[in-house]
C-alpha positions in Angstrom: 54.7 -48.5 53.5 55.0 -51.2 50.7 53.9 -54.7 51.2 56.5 -57.3 52.0 55.5 -59.5 49.2 57.7 -57.3 46.5 60.9 -58.3 45.4 63.9 -55.8 44.5 65.8 -56.2 41.7 70.2 -55.0 41.2 70.6 -53.4 38.1 74.0 -52.6 36.3 75.3 -49.2 34.6 73.5 -48.7 31.2 71.5 -51.1 31.4 67.6 -50.0 30.5 65.3 -51.4 32.5 62.3 -49.8 30.7 61.9 -49.7 27.1 59.4 -46.9 25.9 56.1 -48.8 23.8 56.0 -52.4 26.0 53.4 -53.0 27.4 53.8 -53.7 31.0 52.4 -53.1 34.1 55.2 -53.0 36.6 56.7 -50.1 38.7 60.1 -49.8 39.9 61.2 -47.9 43.1 64.5 -47.2 43.2 66.1 -47.9 46.5 69.7 -46.9 45.6 71.4 -45.6 42.6 70.2 -43.3 39.3 68.2 -43.8 36.7 67.8 -41.4 32.9 64.3 -41.2 32.3 63.9 -40.2 28.3 62.3 -41.2 24.9 63.1 -41.7 21.4 62.0 -39.5 18.2 63.9 -39.0 14.7 66.0 -36.6 16.7 67.3 -39.4 19.1 67.0 -39.4 22.6 65.3 -36.6 24.7 66.5 -36.9 28.5 63.3 -35.6 30.3 64.7 -37.1 33.8 66.8 -38.0 35.7 65.3 -39.6 38.8 67.3 -41.4 42.4 66.6 -42.9 46.2 63.0 -42.4 46.6 61.4 -41.7 43.2 58.4 -44.2 41.1 59.4 -44.9 37.8 56.5 -46.7 35.8 54.0 -46.1 37.4 52.5 -44.9 34.8 51.8 -48.4 32.4 51.3 -49.9 36.7 48.4 -47.6 36.9 46.6 -47.1 33.5 47.8 -50.7 31.9 49.2 -49.0 28.3 52.0 -48.9 26.4 55.5 -47.3 27.8 55.8 -43.3 28.0 59.4 -43.7 27.7 62.4 -45.7 28.8 64.4 -46.0 31.5 68.5 -46.6 32.1 70.3 -46.9 34.5 73.1 -44.1 35.6 74.7 -45.8 38.2 74.3 -49.2 39.4 70.8 -49.6 41.2 68.6 -51.4 43.5 64.7 -51.5 42.5 61.9 -52.2 44.8 59.5 -54.1 42.2 55.7 -53.2 42.6 53.6 -55.2 40.7 50.3 -53.3 39.1 47.7 -54.2 42.1 50.1 -53.1 44.3 50.2 -49.9 43.9 46.6 -50.0 42.4 45.6 -51.0 46.8 47.5 -48.4 48.1 46.1 -45.7 46.4 42.6 -46.7 47.2 44.3 -47.0 51.0 46.1 -43.3 50.5 44.3 -40.1 49.2 48.2 -38.6 49.8 49.6 -40.6 47.4 47.5 -40.6 44.8 48.0 -36.8 45.2 51.8 -37.1 45.9 51.7 -39.4 42.8 49.0 -36.8 40.7 51.8 -34.0 41.2 54.2 -36.3 39.7 52.4 -36.6 36.5 52.2 -33.5 35.9 55.3 -32.6 36.3 56.5 -34.9 34.6 54.1 -33.9 31.0 55.0 -30.2 32.3 58.6 -30.8 30.9 57.8 -33.2 28.3 55.9 -30.8 26.4 58.2 -28.1 26.8 61.2 -31.0 25.6 58.4 -31.4 22.6 58.0 -27.5 21.8 61.7 -27.3 22.1 61.9 -29.4 19.4 58.9 -29.3 17.1 57.2 -32.9 18.0 
């Protein structure tokens, strides 16, 4: 469970939540609604995934403190639970199962990005 010092935010459909290339160490858990994860290159936007309730977004930057690797925008009105970097790290330190679950998610996302890159000849 997420610690009680977190906050929720409301995001309207169409609003960008995360911007590719920005530096930020905040992750979000989608409490309700749907978002699309996409990258932008010279050919335009490539949607990598559509995520919904219970999914985690922004975890790579929150964990590894590097620029955002993709953008995320709401495709419906959403409520997002804000999870800061330190809280996320504490959760992973305390729970190997959580760490394995996120590694599985990251691995699947990398595979999806690779297939899109091949298709777009990036």
